[in-house]
N, CA, C and O atoms as a GROMACS GRO file, in nm:
protein
  456
    1UNK      N    1   0.083  -0.118   0.000
    1UNK     CA    2   0.000   0.000   0.000
    1UNK      C    3   0.088   0.125   0.000
    1UNK      O    4   0.058   0.222  -0.069
    2UNK      N    5   0.196   0.122   0.078
    2UNK     CA    6   0.284   0.238   0.083
    2UNK      C    7   0.346   0.269  -0.053
    2UNK      O    8   0.355   0.385  -0.093
    3UNK      N    9   0.388   0.164  -0.123
    3UNK     CA   10   0.448   0.185  -0.254
    3UNK      C   11   0.348   0.244  -0.353
    3UNK      O   12   0.381   0.331  -0.432
    4UNK      N   13   0.225   0.195  -0.346
    4UNK     CA   14   0.120   0.248  -0.433
    4UNK      C   15   0.091   0.394  -0.404
    4UNK      O   16   0.069   0.473  -0.495
    5UNK      N   17   0.093   0.430  -0.276
    5UNK     CA   18   0.056   0.566  -0.237
    5UNK      C   19   0.156   0.670  -0.285
    5UNK      O   20   0.126   0.789  -0.290
    6UNK      N   21   0.277   0.624  -0.321
    6UNK     CA   22   0.376   0.718  -0.372
    6UNK      C   23   0.343   0.763  -0.514
    6UNK      O   24   0.382   0.872  -0.556
    7UNK      N   25   0.271   0.681  -0.588
    7UNK     CA   26   0.244   0.709  -0.729
    7UNK      C   27   0.099   0.745  -0.759
    7UNK      O   28   0.071   0.815  -0.857
    8UNK      N   29   0.007   0.699  -0.677
    8UNK     CA   30  -0.135   0.724  -0.702
    8UNK      C   31  -0.206   0.757  -0.572
    8UNK      O   32  -0.155   0.730  -0.463
    9UNK      N   33  -0.324   0.813  -0.584
    9UNK     CA   34  -0.407   0.843  -0.468
    9UNK      C   35  -0.479   0.714  -0.428
    9UNK      O   36  -0.567   0.667  -0.501
   10UNK      N   37  -0.442   0.657  -0.313
   10UNK     CA   38  -0.499   0.528  -0.272
   10UNK      C   39  -0.650   0.536  -0.248
   10UNK      O   40  -0.718   0.434  -0.251
   11UNK      N   41  -0.702   0.655  -0.225
   11UNK     CA   42  -0.848   0.670  -0.206
   11UNK      C   43  -0.922   0.625  -0.332
   11UNK      O   44  -1.040   0.590  -0.326
   12UNK      N   45  -0.854   0.627  -0.446
   12UNK     CA   46  -0.914   0.578  -0.571
   12UNK      C   47  -0.949   0.430  -0.562
   12UNK      O   48  -1.030   0.381  -0.641
   13UNK      N   49  -0.890   0.357  -0.465
   13UNK     CA   50  -0.920   0.216  -0.446
   13UNK      C   51  -1.048   0.193  -0.365
   13UNK      O   52  -1.093   0.080  -0.352
   14UNK      N   53  -1.104   0.298  -0.310
   14UNK     CA   54  -1.226   0.285  -0.228
   14UNK      C   55  -1.348   0.260  -0.315
   14UNK      O   56  -1.359   0.310  -0.427
   15UNK      N   57  -1.438   0.182  -0.261
   15UNK     CA   58  -1.562   0.153  -0.333
   15UNK      C   59  -1.645   0.281  -0.344
   15UNK      O   60  -1.660   0.353  -0.245
   16UNK      N   61  -1.700   0.309  -0.462
   16UNK     CA   62  -1.779   0.431  -0.481
   16UNK      C   63  -1.898   0.443  -0.386
   16UNK      O   64  -1.938   0.554  -0.350
   17UNK      N   65  -1.955   0.332  -0.345
   17UNK     CA   66  -2.070   0.337  -0.253
   17UNK      C   67  -2.030   0.395  -0.118
   17UNK      O   68  -2.106   0.472  -0.058
   18UNK      N   69  -1.911   0.360  -0.070
   18UNK     CA   70  -1.865   0.416   0.057
   18UNK      C   71  -1.838   0.565   0.043
   18UNK      O   72  -1.874   0.644   0.130
   19UNK      N   73  -1.776   0.604  -0.066
   19UNK     CA   74  -1.749   0.746  -0.088
   19UNK      C   75  -1.880   0.825  -0.099
   19UNK      O   76  -1.890   0.938  -0.052
   20UNK      N   77  -1.980   0.763  -0.161
   20UNK     CA   78  -2.112   0.824  -0.170
   20UNK      C   79  -2.173   0.841  -0.032
   20UNK      O   80  -2.233   0.945  -0.003
   21UNK      N   81  -2.159   0.741   0.054
   21UNK     CA   82  -2.213   0.747   0.189
   21UNK      C   83  -2.141   0.854   0.271
   21UNK      O   84  -2.205   0.927   0.347
   22UNK      N   85  -2.011   0.864   0.257
   22UNK     CA   86  -1.934   0.966   0.328
   22UNK      C   87  -1.978   1.105   0.283
   22UNK      O   88  -1.994   1.196   0.365
   23UNK      N   89  -1.998   1.121   0.155
   23UNK     CA   90  -2.045   1.250   0.101
   23UNK      C   91  -2.183   1.284   0.157
   23UNK      O   92  -2.210   1.399   0.192
   24UNK      N   93  -2.271   1.183   0.164
   24UNK     CA   94  -2.404   1.203   0.222
   24UNK      C   95  -2.393   1.249   0.368
   24UNK      O   96  -2.463   1.342   0.410
   25UNK      N   97  -2.306   1.184   0.443
   25UNK     CA   98  -2.286   1.221   0.584
   25UNK      C   99  -2.242   1.366   0.597
   25UNK      O  100  -2.292   1.439   0.682
   26UNK      N  101  -2.148   1.407   0.513
   26UNK     CA  102  -2.099   1.545   0.519
   26UNK      C  103  -2.211   1.644   0.490
   26UNK      O  104  -2.222   1.747   0.557
   27UNK      N  105  -2.291   1.615   0.390
   27UNK     CA  106  -2.398   1.707   0.349
   27UNK      C  107  -2.514   1.711   0.447
   27UNK      O  108  -2.580   1.814   0.461
   28UNK      N  109  -2.539   1.599   0.516
   28UNK     CA  110  -2.656   1.588   0.602
   28UNK      C  111  -2.624   1.578   0.750
   28UNK      O  112  -2.714   1.558   0.833
   29UNK      N  113  -2.495   1.591   0.785
   29UNK     CA  114  -2.454   1.586   0.925
   29UNK      C  115  -2.500   1.458   0.994
   29UNK      O  116  -2.553   1.461   1.106
   30UNK      N  117  -2.479   1.346   0.926
   30UNK     CA  118  -2.514   1.214   0.981
   30UNK      C  119  -2.387   1.133   1.000
   30UNK      O  120  -2.279   1.174   0.958
   31UNK      N  121  -2.399   1.018   1.063
   31UNK     CA  122  -2.284   0.931   1.089
   31UNK      C  123  -2.309   0.790   1.033
   31UNK      O  124  -2.277   0.691   1.099
   32UNK      N  125  -2.365   0.783   0.914
   32UNK     CA  126  -2.395   0.652   0.855
   32UNK      C  127  -2.269   0.572   0.824
   32UNK      O  128  -2.267   0.450   0.841
   33UNK      N  129  -2.163   0.638   0.779
   33UNK     CA  130  -2.039   0.566   0.749
   33UNK      C  131  -1.980   0.505   0.876
   33UNK      O  132  -1.927   0.394   0.874
   34UNK      N  133  -1.991   0.578   0.985
   34UNK     CA  134  -1.946   0.529   1.115
   34UNK      C  135  -2.030   0.406   1.156
   34UNK      O  136  -1.975   0.305   1.200
   35UNK      N  137  -2.160   0.416   1.142
   35UNK     CA  138  -2.249   0.306   1.175
   35UNK      C  139  -2.219   0.184   1.089
   35UNK      O  140  -2.211   0.072   1.140
   36UNK      N  141  -2.202   0.205   0.960
   36UNK     CA  142  -2.174   0.094   0.870
   36UNK      C  143  -2.042   0.025   0.906
   36UNK      O  144  -2.034  -0.097   0.904
   37UNK      N  145  -1.940   0.103   0.938
   37UNK     CA  146  -1.812   0.044   0.976
   37UNK      C  147  -1.828  -0.045   1.099
   37UNK      O  148  -1.778  -0.157   1.102
   38UNK      N  149  -1.896   0.004   1.199
   38UNK     CA  150  -1.917  -0.073   1.320
   38UNK      C  151  -1.995  -0.201   1.290
   38UNK      O  152  -1.964  -0.308   1.342
   39UNK      N  153  -2.096  -0.188   1.208
   39UNK     CA  154  -2.180  -0.304   1.169
   39UNK      C  155  -2.094  -0.410   1.099
   39UNK      O  156  -2.106  -0.529   1.129
   40UNK      N  157  -2.010  -0.368   1.007
   40UNK     CA  158  -1.925  -0.463   0.936
   40UNK      C  159  -1.819  -0.523   1.028
   40UNK      O  160  -1.790  -0.642   1.019
   41UNK      N  161  -1.761  -0.441   1.117
   41UNK     CA  162  -1.659  -0.492   1.209
   41UNK      C  163  -1.716  -0.589   1.312
   41UNK      O  164  -1.644  -0.670   1.368
   42UNK      N  165  -1.845  -0.580   1.336
   42UNK     CA  166  -1.912  -0.673   1.428
   42UNK      C  167  -1.982  -0.785   1.351
   42UNK      O  168  -2.081  -0.842   1.398
   43UNK      N  169  -1.928  -0.816   1.233
   43UNK     CA  170  -1.978  -0.928   1.151
   43UNK      C  171  -2.128  -0.919   1.125
   43UNK      O  172  -2.198  -1.020   1.121
   44UNK      N  173  -2.175  -0.797   1.108
   44UNK     CA  174  -2.315  -0.767   1.076
   44UNK      C  175  -2.412  -0.817   1.184
   44UNK      O  176  -2.528  -0.846   1.157
   45UNK      N  177  -2.362  -0.826   1.306
   45UNK     CA  178  -2.448  -0.860   1.420
   45UNK      C  179  -2.516  -0.732   1.469
   45UNK      O  180  -2.450  -0.639   1.515
   46UNK      N  181  -2.646  -0.730   1.459
   46UNK     CA  182  -2.720  -0.611   1.503
   46UNK      C  183  -2.708  -0.589   1.653
   46UNK      O  184  -2.693  -0.476   1.699
   47UNK      N  185  -2.713  -0.697   1.729
   47UNK     CA  186  -2.704  -0.685   1.875
   47UNK      C  187  -2.568  -0.630   1.918
   47UNK      O  188  -2.560  -0.538   1.998
   48UNK      N  189  -2.460  -0.687   1.863
   48UNK     CA  190  -2.326  -0.641   1.899
   48UNK      C  191  -2.301  -0.498   1.853
   48UNK      O  192  -2.239  -0.419   1.924
   49UNK      N  193  -2.350  -0.465   1.734
   49UNK     CA  194  -2.328  -0.330   1.682
   49UNK      C  195  -2.404  -0.227   1.764
   49UNK      O  196  -2.350  -0.121   1.798
   50UNK      N  197  -2.529  -0.257   1.796
   50UNK     CA  198  -2.607  -0.164   1.877
   50UNK      C  199  -2.539  -0.142   2.012
   50UNK      O  200  -2.533  -0.029   2.061
   51UNK      N  201  -2.486  -0.248   2.071
   51UNK     CA  202  -2.414  -0.236   2.197
   51UNK      C  203  -2.288  -0.152   2.181
   51UNK      O  204  -2.259  -0.065   2.263
   52UNK      N  205  -2.212  -0.178   2.075
   52UNK     CA  206  -2.087  -0.103   2.052
   52UNK      C  207  -2.113   0.045   2.029
   52UNK      O  208  -2.032   0.129   2.069
   53UNK      N  209  -2.224   0.078   1.964
   53UNK     CA  210  -2.256   0.218   1.934
   53UNK      C  211  -2.341   0.282   2.043
   53UNK      O  212  -2.370   0.402   2.039
   54UNK      N  213  -2.380   0.201   2.142
   54UNK     CA  214  -2.464   0.250   2.251
   54UNK      C  215  -2.597   0.310   2.200
   54UNK      O  216  -2.639   0.418   2.240
   55UNK      N  217  -2.660   0.234   2.109
   55UNK     CA  218  -2.790   0.273   2.055
   55UNK      C  219  -2.883   0.152   2.064
   55UNK      O  220  -2.837   0.040   2.085
   56UNK      N  221  -3.011   0.174   2.047
   56UNK     CA  222  -3.106   0.062   2.050
   56UNK      C  223  -3.098  -0.017   1.920
   56UNK      O  224  -3.055   0.035   1.816
   57UNK      N  225  -3.138  -0.140   1.927
   57UNK     CA  226  -3.139  -0.226   1.808
   57UNK      C  227  -3.229  -0.166   1.701
   57UNK      O  228  -3.196  -0.171   1.583
   58UNK      N  229  -3.343  -0.110   1.741
   58UNK     CA  230  -3.435  -0.049   1.645
   58UNK      C  231  -3.372   0.071   1.576
   58UNK      O  232  -3.391   0.092   1.456
   59UNK      N  233  -3.295   0.151   1.650
   59UNK     CA  234  -3.226   0.264   1.590
   59UNK      C  235  -3.124   0.214   1.488
   59UNK      O  236  -3.110   0.271   1.380
   60UNK      N  237  -3.053   0.108   1.523
   60UNK     CA  238  -2.956   0.051   1.430
   60UNK      C  239  -3.026   0.001   1.304
   60UNK      O  240  -2.979   0.027   1.193
   61UNK      N  241  -3.135  -0.068   1.319
   61UNK     CA  242  -3.209  -0.119   1.202
   61UNK      C  243  -3.253  -0.003   1.114
   61UNK      O  244  -3.245  -0.012   0.991
   62UNK      N  245  -3.301   0.104   1.175
   62UNK     CA  246  -3.340   0.222   1.098
   62UNK      C  247  -3.220   0.276   1.020
   62UNK      O  248  -3.233   0.307   0.901
   63UNK      N  249  -3.106   0.288   1.086
   63UNK     CA  250  -2.986   0.340   1.019
   63UNK      C  251  -2.942   0.250   0.905
   63UNK      O  252  -2.904   0.299   0.798
   64UNK      N  253  -2.946   0.119   0.927
   64UNK     CA  254  -2.907   0.025   0.821
   64UNK      C  255  -3.000   0.039   0.701
   64UNK      O  256  -2.956   0.036   0.586
   65UNK      N  257  -3.128   0.053   0.728
   65UNK     CA  258  -3.224   0.074   0.618
   65UNK      C  259  -3.193   0.203   0.543
   65UNK      O  260  -3.202   0.207   0.421
   66UNK      N  261  -3.158   0.308   0.616
   66UNK     CA  262  -3.121   0.436   0.553
   66UNK      C  263  -2.995   0.418   0.468
   66UNK      O  264  -2.987   0.470   0.356
   67UNK      N  265  -2.898   0.346   0.520
   67UNK     CA  266  -2.774   0.320   0.446
   67UNK      C  267  -2.805   0.246   0.316
   67UNK      O  268  -2.753   0.281   0.210
   68UNK      N  269  -2.889   0.143   0.325
   68UNK     CA  270  -2.927   0.067   0.205
   68UNK      C  271  -2.991   0.157   0.101
   68UNK      O  272  -2.965   0.142  -0.019
   69UNK      N  273  -3.075   0.251   0.145
   69UNK     CA  274  -3.139   0.342   0.051
   69UNK      C  275  -3.038   0.436  -0.014
   69UNK      O  276  -3.048   0.466  -0.133
   70UNK      N  277  -2.942   0.481   0.064
   70UNK     CA  278  -2.843   0.577   0.012
   70UNK      C  279  -2.750   0.511  -0.088
   70UNK      O  280  -2.727   0.565  -0.196
   71UNK      N  281  -2.697   0.395  -0.053
   71UNK     CA  282  -2.597   0.332  -0.141
   71UNK      C  283  -2.659   0.240  -0.246
   71UNK      O  284  -2.593   0.203  -0.343
   72UNK      N  285  -2.784   0.202  -0.226
   72UNK     CA  286  -2.855   0.117  -0.323
   72UNK      C  287  -2.780  -0.013  -0.352
   72UNK      O  288  -2.771  -0.057  -0.466
   73UNK      N  289  -2.728  -0.072  -0.246
   73UNK     CA  290  -2.656  -0.200  -0.256
   73UNK      C  291  -2.702  -0.292  -0.144
   73UNK      O  292  -2.757  -0.246  -0.043
   74UNK      N  293  -2.679  -0.420  -0.161
   74UNK     CA  294  -2.721  -0.520  -0.064
   74UNK      C  295  -2.607  -0.551   0.032
   74UNK      O  296  -2.505  -0.608  -0.008
   75UNK      N  297  -2.624  -0.514   0.158
   75UNK     CA  298  -2.519  -0.537   0.258
   75UNK      C  299  -2.503  -0.684   0.293
   75UNK      O  300  -2.405  -0.722   0.358
   76UNK      N  301  -2.597  -0.769   0.254
   76UNK     CA  302  -2.584  -0.912   0.284
   76UNK      C  303  -2.488  -0.981   0.187
   76UNK      O  304  -2.449  -1.095   0.211
   77UNK      N  305  -2.451  -0.915   0.078
   77UNK     CA  306  -2.355  -0.969  -0.018
   77UNK      C  307  -2.216  -0.965   0.044
   77UNK      O  308  -2.161  -0.857   0.068
   78UNK      N  309  -2.158  -1.081   0.070
   78UNK     CA  310  -2.029  -1.090   0.138
   78UNK      C  311  -1.916  -1.025   0.058
   78UNK      O  312  -1.827  -0.964   0.116
   79UNK      N  313  -1.918  -1.038  -0.073
   79UNK     CA  314  -1.814  -0.975  -0.155
   79UNK      C  315  -1.823  -0.823  -0.145
   79UNK      O  316  -1.720  -0.755  -0.137
   80UNK      N  317  -1.943  -0.770  -0.146
   80UNK     CA  318  -1.962  -0.626  -0.132
   80UNK      C  319  -1.916  -0.580   0.007
   80UNK      O  320  -1.851  -0.477   0.019
   81UNK      N  321  -1.950  -0.656   0.110
   81UNK     CA  322  -1.909  -0.623   0.246
   81UNK      C  323  -1.756  -0.621   0.256
   81UNK      O  324  -1.699  -0.534   0.322
   82UNK      N  325  -1.690  -0.716   0.192
   82UNK     CA  326  -1.543  -0.718   0.192
   82UNK      C  327  -1.488  -0.594   0.125
   82UNK      O  328  -1.393  -0.533   0.175
   83UNK      N  329  -1.545  -0.555   0.012
   83UNK     CA  330  -1.499  -0.437  -0.060
   83UNK      C  331  -1.515  -0.311   0.026
   83UNK      O  332  -1.430  -0.222   0.023
   84UNK      N  333  -1.623  -0.306   0.102
   84UNK     CA  334  -1.643  -0.191   0.191
   84UNK      C  335  -1.539  -0.188   0.302
   84UNK      O  336  -1.480  -0.084   0.330
   85UNK      N  337  -1.515  -0.304   0.364
   85UNK     CA  338  -1.414  -0.310   0.470
   85UNK      C  339  -1.275  -0.275   0.417
   85UNK      O  340  -1.199  -0.205   0.484
   86UNK      N  341  -1.244  -0.324   0.298
   86UNK     CA  342  -1.117  -0.289   0.237
   86UNK      C  343  -1.108  -0.138   0.216
   86UNK      O  344  -1.004  -0.076   0.240
   87UNK      N  345  -1.218  -0.079   0.173
   87UNK     CA  346  -1.222   0.066   0.151
   87UNK      C  347  -1.198   0.142   0.280
   87UNK      O  348  -1.127   0.242   0.282
   88UNK      N  349  -1.258   0.095   0.390
   88UNK     CA  350  -1.234   0.159   0.520
   88UNK      C  351  -1.086   0.150   0.556
   88UNK      O  352  -1.029   0.247   0.607
   89UNK      N  353  -1.023   0.037   0.532
   89UNK     CA  354  -0.882   0.019   0.564
   89UNK      C  355  -0.795   0.110   0.477
   89UNK      O  356  -0.694   0.163   0.524
   90UNK      N  357  -0.833   0.129   0.352
   90UNK     CA  358  -0.761   0.221   0.264
   90UNK      C  359  -0.770   0.363   0.321
   90UNK      O  360  -0.671   0.434   0.327
   91UNK      N  361  -0.890   0.402   0.362
   91UNK     CA  362  -0.908   0.535   0.420
   91UNK      C  363  -0.828   0.551   0.548
   91UNK      O  364  -0.771   0.657   0.574
   92UNK      N  365  -0.824   0.446   0.628
   92UNK     CA  366  -0.746   0.449   0.751
   92UNK      C  367  -0.598   0.467   0.718
   92UNK      O  368  -0.529   0.548   0.779
   93UNK      N  369  -0.550   0.391   0.621
   93UNK     CA  370  -0.410   0.402   0.578
   93UNK      C  371  -0.379   0.543   0.529
   93UNK      O  372  -0.272   0.597   0.556
   94UNK      N  373  -0.472   0.602   0.456
   94UNK     CA  374  -0.453   0.734   0.398
   94UNK      C  375  -0.473   0.846   0.500
   94UNK      O  376  -0.455   0.963   0.467
   95UNK      N  377  -0.509   0.810   0.624
   95UNK     CA  378  -0.529   0.911   0.727
   95UNK      C  379  -0.658   0.990   0.709
   95UNK      O  380  -0.665   1.107   0.746
   96UNK      N  381  -0.758   0.926   0.652
   96UNK     CA  382  -0.883   0.994   0.620
   96UNK      C  383  -0.995   0.962   0.720
   96UNK      O  384  -1.113   0.973   0.685
   97UNK      N  385  -0.960   0.923   0.842
   97UNK     CA  386  -1.064   0.890   0.940
   97UNK      C  387  -1.160   1.007   0.963
   97UNK      O  388  -1.279   0.986   0.983
   98UNK      N  389  -1.107   1.127   0.960
   98UNK     CA  390  -1.193   1.245   0.981
   98UNK      C  391  -1.302   1.252   0.875
   98UNK      O  392  -1.415   1.291   0.904
   99UNK      N  393  -1.269   1.213   0.753
   99UNK     CA  394  -1.368   1.216   0.646
   99UNK      C  395  -1.473   1.106   0.663
   99UNK      O  396  -1.586   1.120   0.615
  100UNK      N  397  -1.437   0.999   0.730
  100UNK     CA  398  -1.533   0.891   0.751
  100UNK      C  399  -1.629   0.926   0.864
  100UNK      O  400  -1.750   0.906   0.852
  101UNK      N  401  -1.574   0.978   0.974
  101UNK     CA  402  -1.656   1.000   1.093
  101UNK      C  403  -1.692   1.144   1.119
  101UNK      O  404  -1.768   1.174   1.211
  102UNK      N  405  -1.638   1.234   1.040
  102UNK     CA  406  -1.676   1.374   1.051
  102UNK      C  407  -1.623   1.446   1.173
  102UNK      O  408  -1.667   1.557   1.203
  103UNK      N  409  -1.529   1.385   1.243
  103UNK     CA  410  -1.469   1.453   1.358
  103UNK      C  411  -1.335   1.389   1.388
  103UNK      O  412  -1.311   1.273   1.354
  104UNK      N  413  -1.249   1.462   1.450
  104UNK     CA  414  -1.115   1.413   1.480
  104UNK      C  415  -1.115   1.320   1.601
  104UNK      O  416  -1.203   1.326   1.688
  105UNK      N  417  -1.016   1.235   1.604
  105UNK     CA  418  -0.991   1.146   1.718
  105UNK      C  419  -1.102   1.046   1.745
  105UNK      O  420  -1.119   1.002   1.859
  106UNK      N  421  -1.177   1.009   1.643
  106UNK     CA  422  -1.276   0.902   1.658
  106UNK      C  423  -1.208   0.772   1.615
  106UNK      O  424  -1.166   0.761   1.500
  107UNK      N  425  -1.195   0.675   1.704
  107UNK     CA  426  -1.125   0.554   1.666
  107UNK      C  427  -1.199   0.478   1.556
  107UNK      O  428  -1.322   0.478   1.552
  108UNK      N  429  -1.123   0.415   1.468
  108UNK     CA  430  -1.182   0.339   1.358
  108UNK      C  431  -1.248   0.210   1.408
  108UNK      O  432  -1.345   0.165   1.348
  109UNK      N  433  -1.198   0.152   1.515
  109UNK     CA  434  -1.249   0.023   1.559
  109UNK      C  435  -1.368   0.041   1.652
  109UNK      O  436  -1.361   0.113   1.752
  110UNK      N  437  -1.477  -0.025   1.618
  110UNK     CA  438  -1.598  -0.020   1.700
  110UNK      C  439  -1.654  -0.161   1.715
  110UNK      O  440  -1.764  -0.193   1.671
  111UNK      N  441  -1.574  -0.245   1.778
  111UNK     CA  442  -1.613  -0.382   1.801
  111UNK      C  443  -1.647  -0.401   1.948
  111UNK      O  444  -1.593  -0.333   2.036
  112UNK      N  445  -1.737  -0.493   1.973
  112UNK     CA  446  -1.762  -0.530   2.111
  112UNK      C  447  -1.654  -0.626   2.155
  112UNK      O  448  -1.598  -0.698   2.072
  113UNK      N  449  -1.626  -0.629   2.278
  113UNK     CA  450  -1.523  -0.719   2.331
  113UNK      C  451  -1.592  -0.843   2.388
  113UNK      O  452  -1.697  -0.835   2.453
  114UNK      N  453  -1.528  -0.956   2.362
  114UNK     CA  454  -1.578  -1.078   2.423
  114UNK      C  455  -1.660  -1.163   2.337
  114UNK      O  456  -1.707  -1.269   2.381
   0.00000   0.00000   0.00000
């Protein structure tokens, strides 16, 4: 990744759906990209994700439905989920966490422990 970043913008490797979601968050002052990352890092477990984000399961379901509407993709597709996670890692490598979560010093990892 480091060698690639010397010659090209690694953000170009990000899936367009994630970039679209980040853009939506910026325009609408939402944290859907943050929610999606936590959901994917918790293996799409609604219970674990809701706990990690300190929100109700119903709120999480609402957010996931909103995310599906925004990106117009199926989050149950494992290949698509992998591409999204890879995109998050590219953004992390590029130091773009602020663009994902809309604020500084928000950790990328949102997994439940145990």
